[in-house]
Backbone as CSV, one residue per row, in Angstrom:
resi,resn,N_x,N_y,N_z,CA_x,CA_y,CA_z,C_x,C_y,C_z
1,MET,98.753,-24.642,77.316,98.734,-23.664,78.383,98.353,-22.297,77.837
2,ALA,97.497,-21.600,78.534,97.078,-20.268,78.116,98.155,-19.238,78.459
3,THR,98.040,-18.071,77.855,98.966,-16.984,78.135,98.639,-16.377,79.495
4,ILE,99.667,-16.117,80.286,99.499,-15.522,81.615,100.057,-14.109,81.574
5,TYR,99.290,-13.162,82.138,99.686,-11.757,82.152,100.024,-11.327,83.572
6,ALA,101.052,-10.498,83.716,101.395,-9.912,85.012,102.054,-8.552,84.779
7,THR,101.977,-7.707,85.788,102.588,-6.386,85.731,103.657,-6.280,86.798
8,GLY,104.842,-5.803,86.413,105.932,-5.584,87.369,106.250,-4.109,87.440
9,LYS,106.675,-3.641,88.632,106.982,-2.221,88.800,108.268,-2.032,89.583
10,ARG,108.953,-0.902,89.305,110.158,-0.500,90.028,110.399,0.970,89.746
11,LYS,110.536,1.799,90.784,110.658,3.256,90.669,109.498,3.777,89.810
12,THR,109.774,4.391,88.666,108.685,4.865,87.798,108.521,3.968,86.572
13,ALA,109.206,2.837,86.561,109.150,1.914,85.420,108.045,0.881,85.630
14,ILE,107.386,0.542,84.535,106.335,-0.471,84.544,106.634,-1.470,83.433
15,ALA,106.477,-2.758,83.728,106.660,-3.807,82.717,105.396,-4.647,82.636
16,LYS,104.816,-4.724,81.437,103.673,-5.601,81.184,104.235,-6.879,80.580
17,VAL,103.940,-8.024,81.221,104.567,-9.296,80.837,103.508,-10.318,80.451
18,TRP,103.707,-10.962,79.296,102.873,-12.079,78.853,103.757,-13.314,78.780
19,LEU,103.359,-14.367,79.479,104.151,-15.583,79.592,103.380,-16.755,78.994
20,LYS,104.036,-17.531,78.134,103.401,-18.738,77.593,104.474,-19.790,77.358
21,SER,104.056,-21.041,77.273,105.036,-22.107,77.055,105.611,-21.996,75.649
22,GLY,106.884,-22.299,75.522,107.559,-22.171,74.232,108.995,-22.644,74.316
23,SER,109.885,-21.915,73.630,111.274,-22.362,73.517,112.267,-21.514,74.310
24,GLY,111.821,-20.484,75.010,112.724,-19.670,75.813,113.069,-18.323,75.208
25,LYS,112.268,-17.854,74.251,112.517,-16.551,73.635,111.994,-15.435,74.544
26,ILE,112.790,-14.371,74.706,112.373,-13.209,75.489,112.376,-12.009,74.561
27,SER,111.205,-11.395,74.397,111.047,-10.229,73.527,110.596,-9.044,74.375
28,VAL,111.363,-7.952,74.325,111.039,-6.744,75.086,110.868,-5.593,74.111
29,ASN,109.708,-4.972,74.134,109.387,-3.859,73.230,109.612,-4.224,71.762
30,GLY,109.336,-5.473,71.409,109.442,-5.917,70.025,110.822,-6.367,69.592
31,ILE,111.826,-6.264,70.467,113.170,-6.727,70.132,113.628,-7.750,71.176
32,ASP,114.616,-8.593,70.810,115.038,-9.624,71.759,115.862,-9.019,72.896
33,LEU,115.996,-9.777,73.988,116.631,-9.292,75.222,118.065,-8.833,75.001
34,ASN,118.855,-9.579,74.211,120.260,-9.221,73.977,120.403,-7.890,73.247
35,THR,119.522,-7.623,72.297,119.559,-6.351,71.579,119.093,-5.220,72.479
36,TRP,118.064,-5.482,73.283,117.481,-4.458,74.163,118.477,-3.984,75.215
37,LEU,119.224,-4.923,75.843,120.160,-4.555,76.903,121.609,-4.456,76.445
38,GLY,121.880,-4.810,75.203,123.235,-4.666,74.688,124.251,-5.465,75.489
39,GLY,125.293,-4.799,75.974,126.368,-5.492,76.694,126.212,-5.532,78.195
40,HIS,125.054,-5.207,78.719,124.845,-5.184,80.173,124.519,-6.593,80.676
41,GLU,125.561,-7.396,80.856,125.376,-8.805,81.229,124.766,-8.966,82.617
42,SER,125.171,-8.121,83.579,124.657,-8.264,84.944,123.160,-7.942,84.998
43,ILE,122.714,-6.996,84.178,121.295,-6.644,84.151,120.503,-7.741,83.435
44,LYS,121.090,-8.360,82.406,120.442,-9.494,81.730,120.222,-10.649,82.708
45,LEU,121.228,-10.897,83.583,121.100,-11.952,84.585,119.966,-11.651,85.568
46,LYS,119.783,-10.361,85.903,118.675,-9.975,86.782,117.343,-10.322,86.142
47,VAL,117.220,-10.070,84.840,115.960,-10.310,84.130,115.622,-11.796,84.106
48,VAL,116.604,-12.643,83.844,116.334,-14.080,83.732,116.414,-14.822,85.067
49,GLN,116.718,-14.121,86.156,116.850,-14.754,87.475,115.625,-15.585,87.885
50,PRO,114.377,-15.075,87.732,113.227,-15.903,88.112,113.120,-17.185,87.286
51,LEU,113.540,-17.135,86.016,113.506,-18.320,85.163,114.567,-19.333,85.594
52,LEU,115.735,-18.839,86.025,116.802,-19.723,86.484,116.435,-20.387,87.810
53,VAL,115.806,-19.617,88.710,115.400,-20.143,90.019,114.375,-21.263,89.856
54,THR,113.427,-21.079,88.924,112.365,-22.075,88.716,112.713,-23.105,87.629
55,LYS,113.923,-22.976,87.040,114.402,-23.881,85.977,113.462,-23.910,84.768
56,GLN,113.009,-22.729,84.345,112.089,-22.603,83.215,112.711,-21.827,82.039
57,GLU,114.038,-21.632,82.035,114.671,-20.767,81.031,114.503,-21.226,79.593
58,THR,114.282,-22.528,79.362,114.124,-23.015,77.986,112.706,-23.481,77.666
59,SER,111.770,-23.262,78.576,110.407,-23.751,78.326,109.352,-22.650,78.322
60,MET,109.759,-21.374,78.456,108.805,-20.260,78.485,109.179,-19.198,77.463
61,ASP,108.177,-18.720,76.726,108.347,-17.557,75.859,107.789,-16.357,76.594
62,ILE,108.533,-15.257,76.576,108.115,-14.048,77.279,108.040,-12.897,76.291
63,ARG,106.894,-12.206,76.317,106.716,-10.976,75.540,106.433,-9.878,76.542
64,ALA,107.169,-8.766,76.463,107.015,-7.707,77.449,107.042,-6.335,76.801
65,ILE,106.341,-5.403,77.454,106.373,-3.992,77.072,106.773,-3.219,78.317
66,THR,107.818,-2.394,78.195,108.276,-1.614,79.340,108.065,-0.131,79.081
67,LEU,107.708,0.583,80.131,107.436,2.014,80.047,108.091,2.732,81.216
68,GLY,108.537,3.957,81.001,109.025,4.812,82.081,110.363,4.384,82.649
69,GLY,110.997,5.288,83.407,112.261,4.984,84.071,113.410,4.785,83.099
70,GLY,114.512,4.275,83.605,115.677,3.959,82.786,115.720,2.472,82.491
71,TYR,116.726,2.038,81.741,116.775,0.622,81.340,116.990,-0.296,82.546
72,SER,117.717,0.165,83.578,117.955,-0.666,84.755,116.665,-0.870,85.553
73,ALA,115.918,0.203,85.768,114.637,0.105,86.480,113.638,-0.705,85.663
74,GLN,113.662,-0.551,84.338,112.779,-1.331,83.467,113.124,-2.822,83.565
75,ALA,114.412,-3.135,83.637,114.842,-4.534,83.749,114.374,-5.138,85.074
76,GLU,114.460,-4.359,86.162,114.000,-4.864,87.455,112.479,-4.981,87.500
77,ALA,111.782,-4.081,86.819,110.323,-4.196,86.712,109.955,-5.436,85.907
78,LEU,110.732,-5.725,84.877,110.526,-6.921,84.058,110.747,-8.183,84.890
79,ARG,111.786,-8.182,85.722,112.049,-9.312,86.616,110.870,-9.527,87.573
80,HIS,110.329,-8.445,88.119,109.182,-8.529,89.029,107.957,-9.082,88.302
81,GLY,107.719,-8.624,87.073,106.581,-9.102,86.283,106.698,-10.577,85.927
82,ILE,107.905,-11.018,85.551,108.132,-12.427,85.217,107.886,-13.293,86.455
83,SER,108.363,-12.837,87.603,108.174,-13.581,88.850,106.704,-13.722,89.197
84,LYS,105.947,-12.627,89.050,104.515,-12.666,89.350,103.770,-13.596,88.398
85,ALA,104.171,-13.586,87.120,103.532,-14.455,86.131,103.832,-15.934,86.415
86,LEU,105.073,-16.228,86.793,105.435,-17.609,87.126,104.680,-18.093,88.362
87,ALA,104.542,-17.220,89.369,103.813,-17.582,90.588,102.338,-17.823,90.291
88,ALA,101.778,-17.050,89.347,100.372,-17.229,88.960,100.188,-18.516,88.153
89,MET,101.236,-18.892,87.403,101.165,-20.085,86.570,101.181,-21.363,87.414
90,ASP,102.083,-21.427,88.397,102.228,-22.632,89.214,102.434,-22.237,90.676
91,VAL,101.632,-22.761,91.569,101.690,-22.426,92.995,103.025,-22.855,93.613
92,ASP,103.635,-23.930,93.095,104.905,-24.417,93.634,106.051,-23.430,93.400
93,PHE,105.963,-22.644,92.326,107.011,-21.663,92.023,107.052,-20.548,93.061
94,ARG,105.912,-20.249,93.665,105.847,-19.186,94.677,106.796,-19.483,95.845
95,ALA,106.850,-20.753,96.258,107.727,-21.166,97.359,109.208,-21.001,97.006
96,LEU,109.549,-21.071,95.723,110.933,-20.882,95.279,111.287,-19.400,95.131
97,LEU,110.334,-18.613,94.636,110.586,-17.198,94.328,110.522,-16.295,95.562
98,LYS,109.625,-16.600,96.497,109.395,-15.744,97.664,110.645,-15.575,98.538
99,PRO,111.373,-16.670,98.907,112.566,-16.492,99.744,113.672,-15.657,99.090
100,LYS,113.723,-15.654,97.766,114.732,-14.864,97.048,114.339,-13.386,96.944
101,GLY,113.107,-13.041,97.346,112.639,-11.655,97.308,112.203,-11.203,95.931
102,LEU,111.896,-12.141,95.044,111.549,-11.784,93.665,110.081,-11.382,93.499
103,LEU,109.240,-11.706,94.462,107.824,-11.345,94.371,107.523,-10.013,95.056
104,THR,108.504,-9.467,95.766,108.316,-8.211,96.482,108.632,-7.045,95.559
105,ARG,107.735,-6.073,95.519,107.967,-4.874,94.719,108.949,-3.986,95.467
106,ASP,110.041,-3.605,94.826,111.029,-2.715,95.444,110.439,-1.309,95.422
107,SER,109.964,-0.845,96.578,109.189,0.402,96.617,110.040,1.659,96.726
108,ARG,111.364,1.522,96.714,112.212,2.720,96.810,112.058,3.572,95.554
109,SER,111.819,4.852,95.753,111.727,5.772,94.616,112.326,7.110,95.033
110,VAL,112.458,8.019,94.100,113.094,9.306,94.357,112.204,10.144,95.268
111,GLU,112.822,10.712,96.304,112.092,11.572,97.241,111.818,12.915,96.573
112,ARG,110.652,13.478,96.857,110.289,14.731,96.203,111.108,15.901,96.736
113,LYS,111.280,16.936,95.912,112.000,18.134,96.305,111.115,18.974,97.217
114,LYS,111.717,19.507,98.295,110.972,20.349,99.227,111.245,21.828,98.965
115,TYR,110.257,22.641,99.319,110.356,24.101,99.188,111.467,24.630,100.092
116,GLY,112.280,25.563,99.577,113.350,26.170,100.365,114.607,25.323,100.436
117,ARG,114.621,24.215,99.759,115.782,23.329,99.731,116.307,23.245,98.306
118,ARG,117.581,22.848,98.175,118.154,22.691,96.839,117.664,21.408,96.182
119,LYS,117.655,20.331,96.989,117.156,19.038,96.522,116.138,18.555,97.540
120,ALA,115.980,17.259,97.727,115.011,16.744,98.694,115.411,17.123,100.124
121,ARG,116.715,17.002,100.435,117.181,17.287,101.796,118.301,18.301,101.872
122,ARG,118.975,18.574,100.784,120.123,19.487,100.758,119.667,20.915,100.990
123,SER,120.221,21.530,102.065,119.871,22.919,102.386,120.780,23.868,101.613
124,PRO,120.359,25.127,101.447,121.259,26.103,100.841,122.469,26.323,101.781
125,GLN,123.595,26.739,101.220,124.785,26.930,102.029,124.569,28.017,103.069
126,PHE,124.987,27.741,104.310,124.811,28.707,105.407,125.906,29.747,105.356
127,SER,125.513,31.027,105.496,126.483,32.114,105.539,126.352,32.850,106.870
128,LYS,127.417,32.911,107.622,127.370,33.562,108.939,127.307,35.070,108.785
129,ARG,127.986,35.603,107.801,127.971,37.068,107.559,127.528,37.379,106.145
């Protein structure tokens, strides 16, 4: 099987994912997943969710590069990239991943700050006198 490439995104984070058949190793930015995320077990589960849904956790090697955002947004971008790569690899996986919402890019991002406001929507404190 050839290497499959996909890009995942979330907020300002981008994950470039290369997927190939192997033994189940996940390498992010040159280090393994456990070292990259440390003790964040719930975020690790998010990353491997597409592999668990398609039952490919021990048959795929994943190499990824993440840029921008924080580690949580990078992990969700990685999940999106893995899902897209799996869907590109096998058409049957798309039917499993789509209902779980793993192929949809989460488009929520930080709203821009407006002129005359403290933040995006927070107004300055009103003073009657």
